[in-house]
N, CA, C and O of each residue as an XYZ file, in Angstrom:
332
protein
N      -5.131     -1.186     17.003
C      -4.244     -2.115     17.680
C      -2.916     -2.175     16.926
O      -2.900     -2.303     15.701
N      -1.831     -2.084     17.638
C      -0.488     -2.172     17.070
C       0.062     -3.570     17.360
O      -0.016     -4.048     18.492
N       0.613     -4.218     16.340
C       1.185     -5.554     16.527
C       2.681     -5.457     16.808
O       3.241     -4.361     16.830
N       3.319     -6.583     17.017
C       4.717     -6.624     17.435
C       5.671     -5.880     16.515
O       6.671     -5.332     16.979
N       5.380     -5.851     15.217
C       6.292     -5.182     14.290
C       6.121     -3.663     14.292
O       6.825     -2.961     13.567
N       5.191     -3.154     15.100
C       5.015     -1.722     15.218
C       3.992     -1.126     14.268
O       3.753      0.081     14.295
N       3.382     -1.960     13.424
C       2.388     -1.484     12.470
C       0.999     -1.975     12.880
O       0.871     -3.047     13.472
N      -0.031     -1.203     12.571
C      -1.396     -1.654     12.847
C      -1.731     -2.899     12.032
O      -1.040     -3.237     11.072
N      -2.785     -3.560     12.428
C      -3.260     -4.741     11.715
C      -3.787     -4.371     10.332
O      -4.139     -3.215     10.096
N      -3.847     -5.340      9.414
C      -4.464     -5.084      8.117
C      -5.899     -4.581      8.299
O      -6.573     -4.924      9.271
N      -6.344     -3.777      7.362
C      -7.673     -3.160      7.367
C      -7.809     -2.034      8.376
O      -8.895     -1.471      8.512
N      -6.762     -1.692      9.074
C      -6.767     -0.510      9.931
C      -6.019      0.578      9.173
O      -4.907      0.363      8.691
N      -6.635      1.735      9.075
C      -6.108      2.813      8.246
C      -5.943      4.089      9.058
O      -6.642      4.312     10.047
N      -5.006      4.919      8.621
C      -4.827      6.244      9.197
C      -4.558      7.202      8.035
O      -3.405      7.493      7.718
N      -5.593      7.674      7.426
C      -5.630      8.576      6.280
C      -5.227      7.847      4.994
O      -4.048      7.737      4.660
N      -6.237      7.360      4.294
C      -6.025      6.767      2.965
C      -5.800      7.933      2.004
O      -6.677      8.779      1.827
N      -4.634      7.971      1.395
C      -4.268      9.137      0.594
C      -4.254      8.854     -0.897
O      -4.209      9.786     -1.700
N      -4.292      7.571     -1.288
C      -4.247      7.217     -2.695
C      -4.685      5.762     -2.836
O      -4.459      4.943     -1.945
N      -5.314      5.454     -3.966
C      -5.727      4.080     -4.263
C      -5.237      3.729     -5.662
O      -5.311      4.544     -6.581
N      -4.729      2.494     -5.813
C      -4.253      2.021     -7.120
C      -4.913      0.693     -7.438
O      -5.051     -0.166     -6.567
N      -5.319      0.528     -8.685
C      -5.981     -0.681     -9.139
C      -5.155     -1.333    -10.231
O      -4.747     -0.673    -11.187
N      -4.905     -2.638    -10.090
C      -4.271     -3.433    -11.133
C      -5.315     -4.443    -11.598
O      -5.478     -5.510    -11.007
N      -6.014     -4.082    -12.667
C      -7.096     -4.944    -13.153
C      -6.587     -6.299    -13.630
O      -7.255     -7.317    -13.450
N      -5.420     -6.308    -14.230
C      -4.865     -7.565    -14.745
C      -4.609     -8.561    -13.616
O      -4.912     -9.747    -13.754
N      -4.062     -8.094    -12.518
C      -3.764     -8.961    -11.374
C      -4.909     -9.041    -10.382
O      -4.851     -9.817     -9.429
N      -5.972     -8.231    -10.600
C      -7.121     -8.202     -9.700
C      -6.716     -7.831     -8.272
O      -7.126     -8.472     -7.304
N      -5.894     -6.773     -8.168
C      -5.405     -6.280     -6.875
C      -5.751     -4.801     -6.750
O      -5.616     -4.037     -7.706
N      -6.197     -4.410     -5.565
C      -6.392     -3.000     -5.258
C      -5.569     -2.673     -4.018
O      -5.574     -3.422     -3.041
N      -4.865     -1.550     -4.067
C      -3.985     -1.168     -2.975
C      -4.278      0.269     -2.554
O      -4.724      1.087     -3.358
N      -4.024      0.555     -1.307
C      -4.220      1.903     -0.793
C      -2.989      2.382     -0.056
O      -2.326      1.613      0.640
N      -2.688      3.662     -0.215
C      -1.590      4.286      0.522
C      -2.119      4.683      1.901
O      -2.930      5.601      2.024
N      -1.664      4.001      2.906
C      -2.046      4.250      4.303
C      -1.055      5.279      4.847
O      -0.082      4.934      5.518
N      -1.325      6.545      4.543
C      -0.332      7.611      4.698
C       0.307      7.684      6.080
O       1.531      7.613      6.188
N      -0.465      7.818      7.111
C       0.112      8.039      8.435
C       0.607      6.759      9.101
O       1.235      6.817     10.158
N       0.335      5.614      8.500
C       0.909      4.358      8.990
C       2.118      3.938      8.162
O       2.674      2.861      8.377
N       2.528      4.789      7.211
C       3.740      4.577      6.419
C       3.753      3.212      5.728
O       4.730      2.467      5.813
N       2.648      2.898      5.043
C       2.583      1.603      4.366
C       1.579      1.640      3.225
O       0.767      2.559      3.112
N       1.656      0.620      2.385
C       0.679      0.349      1.346
C       0.021     -0.971      1.714
O       0.710     -1.942      2.028
N      -1.294     -1.015      1.678
C      -2.018     -2.250      1.931
C      -2.654     -2.713      0.624
O      -3.227     -1.913     -0.116
N      -2.548     -4.018      0.347
C      -3.084     -4.575     -0.898
C      -4.096     -5.683     -0.606
O      -3.931     -6.477      0.320
N      -5.150     -5.708     -1.429
C      -6.256     -6.633     -1.238
C      -6.675     -7.246     -2.568
O      -6.489     -6.651     -3.629
N      -7.243     -8.449     -2.491
C      -7.826     -9.084     -3.662
C      -9.054     -8.281     -4.072
O      -9.921     -8.001     -3.244
N      -9.128     -7.915     -5.325
C     -10.208     -7.073     -5.819
C     -11.574     -7.741     -5.700
O     -12.570     -7.057     -5.465
N     -11.640     -9.037     -5.855
C     -12.921     -9.749     -5.838
C     -13.393    -10.120     -4.444
O     -14.568     -9.948     -4.121
N     -12.494    -10.623     -3.621
C     -12.893    -11.109     -2.299
C     -12.668    -10.089     -1.185
O     -13.273    -10.193     -0.119
N     -11.802     -9.106     -1.427
C     -11.458     -8.145     -0.382
C     -10.441     -8.683      0.607
O     -10.094     -8.007      1.576
N      -9.958     -9.905      0.366
C      -8.997    -10.541      1.276
C      -7.668     -9.781      1.267
O      -7.158     -9.413      0.209
N      -7.119     -9.554      2.464
C      -5.819     -8.908      2.600
C      -4.747     -9.787      1.968
O      -4.694    -10.988      2.233
N      -3.886     -9.192      1.128
C      -2.811     -9.934      0.476
C      -1.449     -9.625      1.059
O      -0.667    -10.532      1.345
N      -1.161     -8.329      1.238
C       0.164     -7.959      1.760
C       0.196     -6.476      2.089
O      -0.689     -5.702      1.723
N       1.259     -6.119      2.799
C       1.533     -4.708      3.021
C       2.991     -4.429      2.675
O       3.865     -5.284      2.821
N       3.217     -3.232      2.223
C       4.571     -2.778      1.905
C       4.833     -1.606      2.828
O       4.116     -0.606      2.787
N       5.850     -1.722      3.657
C       6.093     -0.718      4.679
C       7.281      0.158      4.342
O       8.249     -0.278      3.719
N       7.183      1.391      4.765
C       8.282      2.350      4.637
C       8.771      2.641      6.046
O       8.003      3.091      6.896
N      10.026      2.387      6.288
C      10.581      2.636      7.616
C      10.692      4.134      7.858
O      11.273      4.861      7.052
N      10.138      4.585      8.959
C      10.163      6.011      9.299
C      11.583      6.538      9.423
O      11.838      7.707      9.136
N      12.505      5.690      9.846
C      13.902      6.106     10.055
C      14.609      6.482      8.760
O      15.652      7.136      8.800
N      14.070      6.086      7.622
C      14.730      6.354      6.344
C      14.503      7.776      5.844
O      15.097      8.177      4.843
N      13.656      8.543      6.523
C      13.366      9.928      6.145
C      12.761     10.048      4.747
O      12.935     11.070      4.083
N      12.061      9.025      4.302
C      11.387      9.079      3.013
C      10.110      9.893      3.137
O       9.724     10.606      2.211
N       9.469      9.783      4.265
C       8.228     10.508      4.494
C       7.012      9.629      4.274
O       7.115      8.486      3.830
N       5.870     10.187      4.592
C       4.606      9.477      4.428
C       4.330      9.255      2.946
O       4.826      9.993      2.095
N       3.540      8.240      2.648
C       3.202      7.900      1.270
C       1.968      8.708      0.859
O       0.901      8.577      1.458
N       2.128      9.528     -0.152
C       1.038     10.380     -0.616
C       0.360      9.866     -1.869
O      -0.823     10.141     -2.070
N       1.051      9.139     -2.708
C       0.444      8.645     -3.951
C       1.133      7.363     -4.384
O       2.345      7.205     -4.240
N       0.329      6.451     -4.920
C       0.858      5.204     -5.471
C       0.182      4.939     -6.803
O      -0.932      5.398     -7.054
N       0.864      4.201     -7.643
C       0.270      3.718     -8.883
C       1.052      2.495     -9.324
O       2.230      2.344     -9.000
N       0.384      1.626    -10.066
C       1.070      0.478    -10.633
C       1.846      0.952    -11.844
O       1.325      1.700    -12.671
N       3.073      0.523    -11.948
C       3.911      0.900    -13.087
C       3.408      0.186    -14.335
O       3.105     -1.006    -14.286
N       3.316      0.897    -15.444
C       2.833      0.260    -16.679
C       3.882     -0.662    -17.294
O       5.074     -0.547    -17.008
N       3.421     -1.569    -18.135
C       4.293     -2.445    -18.921
C       5.225     -3.293    -18.077
O       6.414     -3.399    -18.378
N       4.694     -3.899    -17.024
C       5.507     -4.778    -16.180
C       5.097     -6.240    -16.350
O       5.433     -7.087    -15.522
N       4.374     -6.525    -17.420
C       3.948     -7.894    -17.741
C       3.204     -8.566    -16.590
O       3.418     -9.743    -16.298
N       2.330     -7.800    -15.943
C       1.504     -8.366    -14.890
C       2.131     -8.397    -13.517
O       1.454     -8.733    -12.546
N       3.393     -8.061    -13.402
C       3.991     -8.036    -12.066
C       3.560     -6.753    -11.354
O       3.201     -5.765    -11.994
N       3.598     -6.784    -10.061
C       3.062     -5.693     -9.255
C       4.160     -4.747     -8.789
O       4.586     -4.802     -7.635
N       4.612     -3.893     -9.675
C       5.610     -2.889     -9.320
C       4.914     -1.566     -9.096
O       4.003     -1.200     -9.839
N       5.342     -0.849     -8.072
C       4.718      0.417     -7.705
C       5.617      1.602     -8.003
O       6.845      1.508     -7.992
N       4.973      2.697     -8.264
C       5.620      4.003     -8.184
C       5.060      4.640     -6.921
O       3.849      4.636     -6.698
N       5.933      5.178     -6.110
C       5.510      5.752     -4.832
C       5.995      7.186     -4.769
O       7.151      7.483     -5.071
N       5.090      8.070     -4.371
C       5.458      9.470     -4.169
C       5.277      9.818     -2.708
O       4.233      9.549     -2.115
N       6.295     10.412     -2.141
C       6.199     10.829     -0.745
C       6.478     12.318     -0.667
O       6.851     12.956     -1.652
N       6.292     12.841      0.500
C       6.467     14.266      0.713
C       7.908     14.677      0.539
O       8.236     15.854      0.684
């Protein structure tokens, strides 16, 4: 199902291409490659927390790999690799 903003609902995936874990923040995120977004969930409850979207018009490409950046004092900064 596609919602008004043009993206599928949380927990709907189209090729999970990478997973990142932030143990300190208890967050797990996945690169939803063909939906051009990252979805993040609470590690303990599985509750959806947020999504980070990449606009297709920017020509960045699909998201192939993500990781939490080290030494960010617990903040959730990502490194993103695209095609």
